[in-house]
C-alpha positions, 0 to 999 in steps of 0.5 A: 421133258426133252429129247436129251433125256431120251437120248441119254437112255439110249432110246429113239425119240418120238417124232409126233403124236401117237408115235409112242407105244408103251409095253405093259406087262400085266399079271399077278406079283411073283408070276413071271412079270419081272422075267418078261420085263427084262426080255422086253427091255433087252429087246429094245423097250425102255425101262423107267429111270427109277427101278425097284432094287432087287432083294433076297426074293428077286436077286436079279431085280424087279424092273418096276418103277418104285415111284409109280408103285407107290402112287398105285398103292395110294390110288388103290387105298383111295378106292378102299383097296390094296395090292393084296386085296383079293377083291381089288377087281373090278376097278373102283373109280373115284369121284370125277375131281378126285380121279382127275387129281390122281390122273394128273399125278400119274401123267406127270410121273410117267413123263418124269420116269420115261421122258420122250422114249418111243417104247416105254416099258411099264411093269408094276403088277398094280397096274393090272387092277388099275388098268382103266386108270392107266389106260386114261393116263396113256390116252391123255399122253397120246401113248398107245399100248401093247400088253404082255401077260405072263401065265404061271400056275397059281400054286407056284405063285402061292409058294412064292408069296408064302415065303415072301409075305406069309400068305395063306394059299387060299389068299394067294390063289384068289389074288392071282385070280383077281389079277388075271381076270383084270388083265384079260377083261381090261385088254380085250380091245388092245394088242396083247399076248399071253406068255407061258412062264415055263415056256419062257424059261424053256424056249423063250424064242417061241414065246417072243414069236407069240408076243410079236404075233399077238401085237402084230409088230416086231419087238423094237430091237431083238438083235443077235446081241439082245438074244445072247443077253436074253440067253444069259438072263433066263437062267435055271434059278429063275424057276422056283415054287413049281407046285402044280397040284392041289387047287381042289384042296383050297375050297371055293378059292381053288375052284375059282382059280382052277376056272381061270387057270384053264382059260389062261393055259389055253390062251398061252398055247395060242388058242382063243377060248371063250371069255364066258368062262372068265366072266363066270369066274368073275361073277363068282368072285363078285358074289364072294365079295358081297359076302365077305368083302366088307370084312377083308378090303378095309383091313388090307387097305389099312395094312397097306398104308403102313407097308407103303411108308416102309417101301417108300423109305426103303426105295429112297434109301436104296436110290441114295445108296446107289447115287453115293456108289456112282459118285464114289466111282466117278471120284475114283475115276477122276483120281486115276485120271489125275494121277495119269496126267500128273505122271505124264507131266512128270515125264514131260518135265523130266525130258525137257 
């Protein structure tokens, strides 16, 4: 890839190895990752070329690379899991040759999506449970990483997933637990920040300060203009499904989620809670996986294969429609320019 692509995206090209730093937004689907991603994008990090279109569930857009999402779905299925497999954590490595094949595909796709931008911004929740894989990708490409992990109550996430996917609350809070456990376990040695989703909507400047403190670095371009854009973006309609109680009514799934929630709520206020609490929750989840995982994971994997094909078709259609609309706009602009030129020529001929 060349610096021409980087310049066309309005981003600063790199000058040498390890000058690039990726911003990774990690966490569960429907947990505020899209809002955090747009804040980071407005503050100077670079979105990929092909982002997932918005829909009735997220009108402002998902800000995630749909091609990378499809690759991640395939990699999860190769390991016997899926994005909605409650036992997708811990990571399931493949045999060396097979893993290298997936890594090569991921590295080529990353370069295709981001070119040589200095601050790539990667948000796909699947990356969370595939972090060992993606850390290898970034290391191979000599790209450093800074992580941002939004924290939202699991029952708020469950409400959103119930409306979008019809998931039972027990499944949703287990999924949330697995993703949050992965987000913490796989980033302990990386610059990271835990961000309250409610705090982001209430006082985003305080959360941005928390991000910069956690990373030990300022965001690339948090200018006054960027701040005004963030103010416009973080509107009240981003707050949905604010359920805050009832984990105790969800049996062992709720008990695991409650353990995880306590830790992350403390971390999002700037505390440094003992990670042992999360390790115990992970051990409990692993115990449940040994009991029922063989009944759960293959079913979610097979359902995901069908969903992935539909997602691919949907995103390709949206991309082609967008391309067609851009071409129509360009043609219309050329028509107006030609009409203006013809009018000027007629005026010149009339005066001569």
